[in-house]
ZAMARGU-4260 file (C-alpha; in steps of 0.2 Angstrom, whole numbers, plus 5000, padded with zeros to 4 digits):
<rodrens>
0) 4942/4930/4917 | 4931/4945/4922 | 4942/4955/4934 | 4937/4970/4944 | 4948/4983/4952
5) 4941/4996/4965 | 4953/5010/4969 | 4964/5017/4954 | 4974/5030/4962 | 4993/5031/4962
10) 4997/5013/4965 | 4980/5005/4960 | 4981/5012/4942 | 4998/5005/4939 | 4994/4988/4947
15) 4977/4987/4937 | 4986/4991/4921 | 4995/4974/4921 | 4978/4965/4921 | 4973/4973/4904
20) 4975/4959/4892 | 4966/4950/4878 | 4961/4935/4889 | 4953/4945/4903 | 4940/4958/4904
25) 4944/4972/4917 | 4931/4983/4926 | 4936/4997/4936 | 4929/5010/4948 | 4937/5025/4957
30) 4928/5038/4967 | 4937/5051/4957 | 4932/5045/4939 | 4946/5055/4931 | 4958/5043/4939
35) 4951/5029/4928 | 4955/5038/4911 | 4971/5029/4908 | 4964/5012/4911 | 4949/5016/4900
40) 4960/5021/4886 | 4969/5004/4888 | 4952/4995/4886 | 4945/4993/4904 | 4927/4996/4907
45) 4923/5010/4919 | 4909/5006/4931 | 4897/5018/4941 | 4900/5010/4959 | 4909/4996/4968
50) 4893/4986/4967 | 4893/4988/4948 | 4910/4982/4947 | 4906/4967/4958 | 4891/4961/4949
55) 4901/4959/4933 | 4917/4949/4939 | 4924/4933/4947 | 4939/4941/4955 | 4939/4959/4963
60) 4954/4968/4969 | 4954/4983/4980 | 4968/4996/4983 | 4961/5010/4995 | 4969/5022/5006
65) 4963/5016/5024 | 4951/5005/5033 | 4937/5017/5032 | 4938/5018/5013 | 4939/4999/5012
70) 4924/4997/5023 | 4914/5010/5014 | 4918/5002/4997 | 4915/4984/5003 | 4900/4986/5015
75) 4893/5004/5012 | 4880/5010/5000 | 4883/5002/4983 | 4896/4991/4992 | 4904/4977/4982
80) 4903/4963/4995 | 4884/4960/4993 | 4885/4961/4974 | 4899/4948/4972 | 4893/4931/4966
85) 4895/4916/4977 | 4912/4908/4975 | 4920/4925/4969 | 4937/4930/4977 | 4941/4947/4984
90) 4959/4952/4985 | 4962/4967/4996 | 4979/4975/4992 | 4976/4990/5004 | 4987/4993/5019
95) 4976/4991/5034 | 4978/4982/5050 | 4977/4963/5054 | 4961/4964/5065 | 4952/4974/5051
100) 4958/4961/5038 | 4951/4947/5048 | 4935/4956/5051 | 4932/4959/5032 | 4937/4941/5028
105) 4923/4935/5040 | 4911/4947/5032 | 4916/4940/5015 | 4914/4922/5021 | 4897/4925/5027
110) 4892/4930/5009 | 4901/4915/5001 | 4915/4925/4995 | 4933/4920/4997 | 4945/4934/5004
115) 4964/4937/5003 | 4973/4951/5011 | 4988/4955/4999 | 4996/4972/5003 | 5011/4976/4993
120) 5029/4982/4997 | 5036/4994/4984 | 5031/5011/4977 | 5027/5018/4960 | 5041/5012/4949
125) 5040/4994/4955 | 5021/4995/4952 | 5023/5001/4934 | 5036/4987/4931 | 5025/4973/4939
130) 5039/4970/4952 | 5030/4973/4968 | 5032/4961/4983 | 5015/4954/4987 | 5012/4949/5005
135) 4997/4937/5006 | 4986/4931/5020 | 4972/4919/5017 | 4967/4901/5011 | 4979/4892/5000
140) 4967/4887/4988 | 4960/4904/4986 | 4977/4911/4984 | 4981/4898/4971 | 4966/4903/4960
145) 4972/4921/4959 | 4991/4918/4959 | 4992/4921/4940 | 4985/4938/4942 | 4996/4942/4956
150) 5011/4937/4945 | 5007/4950/4933 | 5008/4963/4946 | 5022/4957/4957 | 5039/4949/4956
155) 5036/4938/4971 | 5021/4933/4982 | 5025/4928/5000 | 5011/4918/5008 | 5013/4923/5026
160) 4998/4913/5033 | 4979/4915/5036 | 4969/4930/5034 | 4977/4946/5042 | 4994/4939/5041
165) 4998/4947/5025 | 4993/4964/5033 | 5003/4960/5048 | 5019/4958/5038 | 5015/4974/5029
170) 5015/4982/5047 | 5032/4975/5050 | 5039/4981/5034 | 5033/4999/5035 | 5038/5000/5054
175) 5056/4997/5048 | 5054/5008/5033 | 5049/5023/5044 | 5062/5021/5057 | 5076/5019/5044
180) 5070/5036/5037 | 5070/5044/5054 | 5087/5037/5058 | 5095/5043/5042 | 5087/5060/5044
185) 5093/5063/5062 | 5110/5056/5058 | 5113/5068/5044 | 5106/5082/5054 | 5119/5079/5067
190) 5132/5078/5053 | 5127/5095/5046 | 5127/5102/5064 | 5145/5097/5066 | 5150/5105/5050
195) 5149/5091/5037 | 5143/5097/5020 | 5127/5088/5015 | 5135/5081/4999 | 5149/5073/5009
200) 5136/5065/5021 | 5126/5058/5007 | 5142/5051/4999 | 5148/5043/5015 | 5131/5036/5020
205) 5122/5031/5005 | 5127/5014/4999 | 5136/5010/5015 | 5133/4995/5026 | 5123/5005/5039
210) 5111/5013/5027 | 5095/5006/5020 | 5097/5002/5002 | 5081/5011/4996 | 5088/5027/5002
215) 5099/5027/4986 | 5084/5030/4976 | 5079/5045/4987 | 5096/5054/4985 | 5089/5067/4972
220) 5075/5071/4984 | 5088/5075/4998 | 5099/5085/4986 | 5085/5095/4978 | 5073/5097/4992
225) 5060/5091/4980 | 5048/5077/4986 | 5037/5071/4972 | 5026/5057/4980 | 5031/5039/4977
230) 5024/5035/4994 | 5015/5050/5002 | 5020/5055/5019 | 5001/5055/5025 | 5000/5037/5021
235) 5016/5033/5031 | 5008/5042/5045 | 4992/5032/5044 | 5002/5016/5043 | 5012/5020/5059
240) 4996/5023/5068 | 4989/5006/5062 | 5005/4998/5067 | 5004/5005/5085 | 4985/5000/5085
245) 4990/4982/5081 | 5004/4983/5094 | 4992/4988/5107 | 4980/4974/5102 | 4994/4962/5103
250) 5000/4969/5120 | 5017/4974/5115 | 5026/4991/5117 | 5034/4999/5102 | 5042/5015/5109
255) 5053/5019/5095 | 5039/5017/5083 | 5028/5028/5093 | 5042/5042/5092 | 5043/5039/5073
260) 5024/5041/5072 | 5025/5058/5081 | 5038/5064/5069 | 5028/5059/5054 | 5012/5067/5061
265) 5021/5083/5065 | 5028/5083/5046 | 5010/5081/5040 | 5004/5095/5051 | 5018/5106/5043
270) 5009/5103/5026 | 5020/5089/5020 | 5006/5076/5019 | 5005/5075/5000 | 5024/5075/4998
275) 5034/5059/4998 | 5038/5052/5015 | 5056/5056/5013 | 5051/5074/5015 | 5054/5070/5034
280) 5072/5073/5030 | 5070/5091/5028 | 5056/5093/5041 | 5066/5088/5056 | 5079/5100/5052
</rodrens>
């Protein structure tokens, strides 16, 4: 099978690496060409534009930073949607919002292209190991066609519903992820203000019933004050904005999410955007 991958940054490069195999041809594009070097060394063909990728493939994956980047790659100058052959499948793994996913699916359908939104839950290590949780929205037959490829990148695929529902589930997950980091950071701030040493706080909270399990993997960050990005804080800020936009469109109020969004936005303003989102732990002190 001829497979394309547009967007080979932190996550995309690791996901695309699982598609390199003797039975498949992989064609890749990234706006910053140097980020395709590792895949090229493994045998992928580097293309000059999203359209160049699309003209060569049957299935195209995209993993881009935000809705604007997805729209530009899909429908902008040298965009891939007009270059994909009829009957091809586009799998968008980007974290966007449900209304946008449905709009892009409609644009794909107009061109005879099947579309699946398939954002992922997990960061760099699961991406490297092929252990991501994939949240899929779209037609069952289209999903069945690409499932063997998704199985290379993820440990499990959850088919949530039609187009936009995979993205909706990602909004739900990241809302919980952000708020658990806020709660942990504020709770430890309180503990330190009451005279409890940080190490004792971490010992008492991490691994306990009230603490999100993923925080155990962030312990070294909190201890050292070093926040190498597994999930950059700027992306969490963007995702909270999209969650709040989705809530507005659905007519529901999310006051705690709005507060979390402001805290992450403030941390980004303080220069922490390129650090891991767990840098919020230090920023609110």
